[in-house]
TILO-786413 format. One line per 10 residues: for each residue x, y, z of C-alpha. Coordinates in Angstrom, 2 decimals, decimal comma, padded with zeros to 5 digits. Layout:
BEGIN
X:Y:Z  ...
This chain:
BEGIN
094,01:010,31:144,43  094,16:014,00:144,27  094,71:015,71:141,36  095,02:019,83:142,14  094,64:022,30:139,00  095,19:025,76:139,41  092,78:027,86:137,61  091,33:031,48:137,71  088,81:032,65:140,30  085,99:034,71:139,47
087,44:037,75:141,21  090,41:037,71:139,11  088,66:037,93:135,87  086,50:040,73:136,91  089,28:042,19:138,17  091,07:041,66:134,68  088,45:042,99:132,60  088,34:045,96:134,41  092,08:046,84:133,98  091,89:045,77:130,41
088,84:048,40:130,19  090,60:050,98:131,96  093,65:050,64:129,59  091,50:050,74:126,09  089,59:053,51:127,43  092,70:055,51:128,01  094,03:054,37:124,33  091,18:055,84:122,74  090,81:059,13:124,62  094,51:059,75:123,07
093,63:058,38:119,69  089,98:059,92:119,05  092,10:063,76:119,00  093,80:062,09:116,29  091,18:060,86:114,23  089,53:064,36:114,66  092,68:065,84:112,97  093,46:063,91:110,47  089,79:063,86:109,40  089,52:068,18:109,74
092,65:068,42:107,83  091,03:066,00:105,01  088,15:068,10:104,70  089,77:071,06:104,41  091,65:069,62:101,63  088,09:069,17:099,93  087,21:072,41:100,61  090,11:074,00:099,26  089,66:071,97:096,12  086,10:073,16:095,66
086,87:076,45:096,49  090,13:076,46:093,97  087,77:075,22:091,14  085,23:077,85:091,62  087,33:080,41:090,94  088,76:078,26:087,66  085,06:078,21:086,88  084,63:082,06:086,92  087,69:082,57:085,09  086,45:080,43:082,50
083,43:082,38:082,16  085,45:085,75:082,26  086,94:084,09:079,20  083,69:082,98:077,62  082,23:086,03:077,81  082,98:089,22:080,47  079,67:090,33:080,64  078,53:087,37:081,41  080,04:088,57:085,87  077,35:090,53:087,26
077,22:091,59:091,28  075,78:089,25:093,54  075,90:085,29:094,72  075,87:082,37:092,92  076,67:078,65:092,97  078,49:076,75:089,83  077,00:074,04:087,63  077,92:072,80:084,12  075,98:073,47:081,32  076,34:071,89:077,48
079,95:071,29:078,94  080,50:075,05:080,05  080,68:076,51:083,15  077,49:078,54:084,68  076,17:080,56:087,40  073,52:078,39:088,60  071,56:079,69:091,79  072,27:080,67:094,80  075,14:078,21:096,20  075,78:074,49:094,79
076,45:071,70:096,81  078,69:069,00:096,38  078,41:065,76:099,54  078,68:068,03:102,66  080,19:071,33:100,94  077,89:074,52:100,01  079,91:076,73:097,58  079,16:079,53:097,01  080,67:082,07:094,72  080,12:086,59:095,62
081,17:088,70:092,61  081,62:092,29:094,17  082,34:095,62:091,46  084,83:097,97:091,92  085,45:101,50:090,98  086,87:100,07:087,64  084,29:098,52:085,50  086,37:095,86:084,55  087,64:094,84:087,58  085,41:092,59:089,54
086,73:090,93:093,35  085,90:087,32:093,60  085,19:085,05:096,57  084,92:081,19:096,15  082,92:080,47:100,38  083,31:076,70:101,09  081,08:075,47:104,24  080,41:072,60:105,97  079,00:070,74:109,15  082,14:069,31:110,75
079,16:067,84:113,05  075,58:068,45:114,22  076,96:071,64:116,29  080,19:072,97:114,53  080,30:075,04:110,89  083,46:075,42:109,42  084,45:077,44:106,37  087,30:077,92:103,16  087,38:080,90:100,93  089,97:081,79:098,37
089,58:085,55:096,79  091,55:087,02:093,53  090,80:089,74:091,17  089,48:089,53:087,58  089,87:092,29:084,86  088,68:092,51:081,43  091,65:091,76:079,81  090,20:090,95:076,19  089,04:094,45:075,99  090,40:096,49:072,86
092,95:099,29:074,99  091,65:103,35:073,74  091,26:102,86:070,13  093,83:100,51:069,40  097,50:101,74:070,19  100,04:100,34:071,66  102,07:103,15:074,13  101,65:106,51:074,71  104,30:109,51:075,36  103,57:112,71:077,71
105,69:115,44:077,41  105,16:119,76:077,76  105,35:122,42:075,65  107,45:125,70:077,09  104,27:128,18:075,40  101,59:125,70:077,25  100,37:125,40:080,96  099,32:122,21:080,55  101,22:118,55:079,39  100,22:117,14:075,89
100,08:112,98:075,02  100,30:111,64:071,67  099,39:107,87:070,69  101,52:105,40:069,41  100,47:102,35:066,90  102,85:099,54:066,55  102,21:098,16:063,52  102,10:101,28:061,40  105,01:102,77:063,66  103,12:106,56:063,97
102,54:108,48:066,69  099,23:110,15:066,87  098,15:113,65:066,93  099,00:115,64:069,73  096,35:116,18:072,52  096,03:118,31:075,90  095,82:117,06:079,20  093,02:117,71:081,42  092,96:121,12:083,55  095,74:124,20:083,39
098,60:124,40:085,61  101,85:125,73:085,65  104,76:124,81:083,31  105,04:121,22:082,96  108,82:120,45:082,70  110,03:116,74:084,46  107,25:113,80:083,00  107,05:109,95:083,43  105,06:107,66:082,47  104,17:104,11:083,74
101,86:101,20:082,61  099,99:098,75:084,83  101,17:095,18:084,41  097,22:094,18:084,83  094,74:096,04:082,39  094,33:099,19:080,74  095,76:102,09:082,94  098,84:104,36:082,55  099,88:106,86:085,52  101,87:110,05:084,50
103,22:113,29:086,53  104,68:116,27:086,01  106,81:118,67:088,50  106,43:122,09:087,30  108,24:125,15:087,46  107,27:125,94:090,53  108,30:122,70:092,12  104,38:121,55:092,01  103,93:117,60:091,49  100,92:116,74:089,47
099,46:112,86:088,63  097,25:112,42:086,17  095,59:108,80:085,27  094,31:107,13:082,01  091,52:103,76:082,21  092,28:103,67:078,08  089,61:106,34:077,08  089,57:109,23:079,58  092,66:111,15:081,27  092,08:112,77:084,80
094,05:115,18:087,20  093,98:112,79:090,44  096,09:115,14:092,45  098,86:117,05:092,91  101,65:118,01:095,94  104,29:120,18:096,24  107,86:118,63:095,95  110,04:121,91:096,16  112,32:122,95:093,54  112,27:124,55:090,56
112,18:121,18:088,33  115,86:121,00:087,55  116,20:117,78:089,14  113,19:114,74:089,23  111,87:114,63:092,42  109,82:111,97:091,92  108,98:108,83:090,53  106,28:105,82:089,86  105,98:102,33:089,44  103,33:099,35:089,34
103,78:095,81:091,58  103,77:093,66:088,93  100,72:090,91:090,10  098,37:093,06:091,76  098,24:096,13:090,11  098,98:098,46:092,63  100,49:102,02:092,06  103,19:103,71:094,37  104,21:107,09:093,79  106,93:108,11:096,01
108,13:111,88:096,40  110,21:114,27:097,85  108,57:116,66:100,86  111,44:119,39:100,38  112,21:119,11:104,06  115,05:117,76:105,57  116,63:115,80:108,32  113,02:114,20:108,91  110,09:113,02:106,94  112,25:113,28:103,56
110,03:111,76:101,33  106,27:110,90:101,04  104,03:108,18:099,28  100,72:107,53:097,62  099,30:104,31:096,48  096,52:103,37:094,86  094,31:099,53:094,52  094,90:097,99:091,15  091,29:096,97:091,73  090,63:100,61:092,07
089,78:103,16:088,80  091,31:106,88:088,63  091,23:108,82:091,49  091,32:105,93:094,51  094,25:107,11:095,83  095,70:106,65:099,82  096,08:109,45:101,98  099,93:110,69:101,46  102,07:108,58:104,40  105,27:110,00:105,41
108,64:107,85:104,78  111,54:108,88:106,82  115,13:107,86:105,70  117,68:107,07:108,58  120,88:106,99:106,13  119,72:110,48:104,20  119,14:114,01:106,30  118,68:116,57:103,12  116,42:117,14:100,70  115,95:114,85:098,34
116,64:115,79:094,66  116,08:112,23:092,68  113,85:109,27:093,25  114,02:106,33:091,20  112,05:102,81:091,61  112,34:099,54:089,58  109,23:096,52:090,02  110,09:093,23:090,90  109,02:091,50:087,41  107,86:088,15:089,33
106,52:089,67:092,18  105,17:092,75:094,27  108,53:094,07:095,23  109,44:097,45:093,95  113,46:098,59:094,69  113,39:102,51:095,30  116,58:104,54:096,01  117,16:108,33:096,11  119,81:110,99:096,61  119,71:114,07:098,33
121,12:117,70:098,84  124,11:116,49:100,59  125,13:114,27:097,62  124,03:111,14:099,69  122,58:107,70:098,11  120,10:105,44:099,73  117,64:102,38:098,78  114,85:100,37:100,53  112,10:097,96:099,53  108,51:098,62:098,82
106,96:094,97:100,58  103,27:095,84:099,47  102,36:098,16:102,41  105,32:100,62:103,39  108,92:100,90:102,24  111,44:098,77:104,33  114,77:097,28:104,69  117,09:100,44:104,43  120,76:099,29:104,24  122,20:100,05:107,85
124,91:102,38:106,74  125,23:104,84:103,98  125,67:103,63:100,64  127,21:106,50:098,96  128,24:109,88:100,99  130,04:111,43:097,70  127,76:111,79:094,71  129,49:113,14:091,51  127,44:116,08:090,07  128,53:118,73:087,86
128,79:122,07:089,78  126,19:121,97:092,25  125,01:118,83:094,32  123,00:116,60:092,68  122,55:118,60:089,41  122,71:115,28:087,39  121,28:111,92:087,07  123,80:109,55:088,66  122,40:106,32:089,89  120,16:103,75:088,27
118,77:100,47:089,79  116,93:097,27:087,73  116,01:093,89:089,34  117,30:090,58:087,87  114,70:089,07:085,57  114,75:085,08:087,34  116,93:085,44:090,60  115,16:088,12:092,03  118,36:089,74:092,55  118,87:093,55:093,09
121,44:095,81:091,41  122,04:099,12:092,37  124,65:101,36:090,45  125,73:105,14:091,01  129,01:107,27:090,27  131,36:108,19:092,80  132,81:111,70:093,10  136,56:110,51:092,80  136,06:109,36:089,64  137,84:111,01:086,89
139,46:110,76:083,56  141,50:107,58:084,10  140,10:106,88:087,80  137,17:104,58:088,39  134,43:106,45:089,36  131,54:103,76:089,03  130,42:101,87:091,90  127,28:098,97:092,56  126,06:097,32:095,13  124,04:094,07:095,25
120,24:092,92:097,56  120,69:089,39:097,60  117,10:087,41:097,36  114,26:087,75:096,15  112,38:089,49:098,87  111,36:092,79:100,82  114,39:091,23:103,35  117,27:090,98:100,60  120,82:090,77:102,01  122,75:093,96:100,97
126,07:093,44:099,94  128,93:095,55:100,36  130,03:098,74:098,46  131,80:097,43:095,61  134,16:098,83:092,34  133,25:097,42:089,14  136,50:096,16:087,80  138,38:097,13:084,45  136,63:100,74:084,11  139,00:103,82:084,14
136,69:107,20:084,11  134,07:108,70:086,02  130,79:107,99:085,72  128,22:111,18:085,33  125,98:110,21:082,91  124,77:106,30:083,14  122,40:104,16:082,50  121,43:100,20:083,70  119,18:097,88:082,20  118,41:094,30:082,83
117,61:091,30:080,41  113,41:090,76:080,60  114,55:086,92:079,92  117,36:086,39:081,86  119,82:087,18:085,29  122,01:089,59:082,47  122,25:093,66:082,52  123,94:096,37:081,09  125,44:099,45:081,98  126,96:102,25:080,07
128,21:105,95:080,98  130,05:108,89:080,09  131,96:110,68:082,41  132,39:114,69:082,13  136,16:114,67:083,06  137,66:112,75:079,87  134,18:112,37:077,68  134,62:108,54:077,29  132,23:106,26:077,27  132,23:102,74:079,23
130,17:099,96:078,53  129,65:096,95:081,25  127,86:093,51:081,31  126,76:091,73:084,07  126,37:088,27:083,74  124,35:087,54:086,73  127,39:086,82:088,84  130,29:088,63:087,47  131,62:092,34:085,54  132,80:091,96:081,74
133,52:095,55:081,14  134,76:097,78:078,62  136,72:101,01:079,14  137,33:103,71:076,40  134,98:102,40:074,10  135,04:105,60:072,50  137,15:108,85:073,99  135,07:111,48:072,30  131,72:111,46:073,40  129,71:114,59:074,50
130,52:115,66:078,05  127,42:115,62:080,12  125,93:119,05:081,97  123,64:119,57:084,62  120,62:117,97:083,77  121,55:115,76:081,16  121,76:112,30:080,23  123,79:111,16:077,61  123,80:107,13:077,30  120,28:104,63:077,61
120,43:100,71:077,23  118,40:098,30:076,03  118,15:094,57:075,39  116,52:092,71:072,49  115,28:089,62:071,47  114,68:087,46:068,56  114,33:083,52:068,91  117,25:082,70:070,07  119,35:086,00:069,89  120,01:088,32:072,84
121,77:091,47:072,00  122,29:094,65:074,34  121,79:097,89:072,95  123,38:100,90:073,91  123,30:104,72:072,75  124,93:107,65:073,34  125,61:111,30:072,22  128,67:111,45:070,27  131,28:114,18:070,09  129,29:117,40:068,32
127,33:114,36:066,52  123,98:114,80:064,89  122,90:110,98:064,70  122,63:108,12:066,86  125,53:106,85:068,44  125,23:102,64:069,00  127,20:099,97:070,33  125,66:096,08:070,03  126,43:093,95:072,92  127,11:090,19:072,88
127,64:088,85:076,66  130,66:091,16:077,29  131,39:092,00:073,96  130,63:095,26:072,55  131,21:096,18:069,04  130,73:099,80:067,35  127,54:100,41:064,66  127,53:102,64:062,18  125,92:106,04:063,05  121,85:105,71:062,49
121,31:109,05:060,14  118,22:110,52:061,09  116,40:113,27:059,53  115,81:115,73:060,05  118,96:115,93:062,51  119,24:116,42:066,21  120,43:119,40:067,41  123,80:119,06:068,86  124,51:118,66:071,91  121,60:116,35:072,84
120,32:116,44:076,32  118,26:113,70:077,27  118,24:109,71:076,49  116,01:106,94:076,90  115,18:103,38:075,72  112,00:101,26:076,42  111,70:097,66:075,19  108,85:096,36:073,77  107,21:094,19:076,47  104,55:092,24:073,79
107,50:092,28:070,93  111,11:092,00:072,63  112,45:092,42:069,20  111,67:095,68:069,03  112,81:099,35:071,18  111,88:103,01:071,37  114,29:105,39:071,46  113,28:108,66:072,42  115,49:111,67:072,71  115,44:115,71:073,53
118,02:117,64:071,73  119,11:121,42:072,06  116,61:122,86:070,26  113,78:121,93:072,51  112,34:119,42:069,91  111,47:116,02:070,99  111,80:113,01:068,16  111,56:108,93:068,49  113,60:106,33:066,34  112,40:102,28:066,75
114,94:099,63:066,14  113,93:096,40:065,32  116,66:093,16:065,54  116,39:089,86:063,48  117,43:086,39:064,66  120,58:086,62:062,19  120,77:088,95:063,96  120,10:092,46:061,44  119,33:096,01:063,05  116,56:098,20:061,18
116,52:101,79:062,56  113,28:103,83:061,38  111,36:107,02:062,26  108,85:106,41:064,53  108,35:110,23:064,67  107,86:110,49:061,25  110,81:112,31:060,19  109,33:115,54:062,37  109,86:116,62:065,59  107,15:115,34:067,82
107,16:118,72:070,23  109,13:121,68:068,48  108,98:123,61:072,05  109,45:121,40:075,12  109,10:122,94:078,41  112,64:121,86:078,85  115,10:119,24:076,99  116,33:118,59:079,98  116,05:116,43:083,57  113,04:113,68:082,01
111,49:116,15:079,38  109,34:113,36:079,03  107,82:110,10:079,21  106,93:106,97:076,78  105,79:103,62:077,61  104,41:100,87:076,12  101,16:099,40:077,00  101,99:095,93:078,95  098,27:094,59:078,76
């Protein structure tokens, strides 16, 4: 009896092995790139951590002693539980790290690079790096003062400046700025958010803009350019990028139709005198000669918002993205700004960023406003980016008057804002509170204020915070008074306060009001004013958590200057040090 047993022949086995080998080889061919990609990603992550650790080590060394930083390449090591520079590089596993320090024109600023290299395979080397700028943030500011003021004198050809010391609440002796110029008139000063540096600008009676720079010990006159006019409007502004410390100066070219604006920049890592070439900026929505320029720095990033008004009473705006201005609205924001007697003879627009959201608020006065007719307008650019979305032009509710002089300021700790305006038609004060989403406004809070004139600004706003208590502050020129008229705001409720009696009295009427919040002590602000006698005064307001308010004479009870170059159109500039 025969049994038939089936099985695999040798040929079948060979064929099966061949097929299996092909399948396995194909699978490995597809899988190997995945393995390589995962390996590469893992190694890049390791390299990035080592690079970041290198920068943190240099920061630690800087914080211990800025003098330990020096030009060249080095590695990082640990000695006595402290980071230190060691050799020309250091090695962790397969990774080599090298720290490079490069000096800048500013002796208190270093450029730092943390470079990681490793052999990915015997024939391929990969790199990963991170860079930053480190400053000597512990350096004493000048002669240990907290702010500075600049202004002109009608008999002098050069601006003056005084230091301000907060602990004693005293302005220092008047000092002349370098290099003679011709009759300084409007002035602005801004301080760097990253280091000891201030930039000041002044326009002369012949329409020349001069830019000065101060490094904490020495002033230099860096450049000048013609902006036109006779300083009866303010044709420039200065702003710093918050994180980089880069500076931007935007100014009128005194041209119409095309390239009406120019700008120059200075890197935060560069010292005074190191400015870019002038660059044209051609607005699309305005074509007249630019008469007023304003900028506002975003407190969270390097964006800067700008707005300008031209000789046709047109208003437009755009956003600085770090290298140029962009995002001008698709249609003109306003084609009929208010004025006193001639186009744009008064400052009647303002802008500010919400401190948390980064949304931009732009406010202005439409010429249709009059006594009993709301002339205030606003629009918002939403989202914290250079490509923010412009909202529609809107009339805020409740107001019932024109807004010839106006001021807007943002709460540095929230998205709140406070707005105030005085109209020349009815000489009425109106105040508004922006919660971050809506307005709560009060019209006719004072119906007998001083009426604005060409070139005046008779209202200023600010914020004070002490502990958990926050209040808005509104100062204004009440009718026929020689003291400080003011209101305190709690959310949307505004309460009049007894006038602060100054000594000596302000000459009436006053001419220009400004408030600056102390960035280091937010329970304090500085109020600076020029009056009809061309005198310059400064008064400090402090709030406790109760809240209780105390005004004092920061000027020592005497005018800081008794012969301003002119009392109108930004005749002075005051700024606190931010660092």
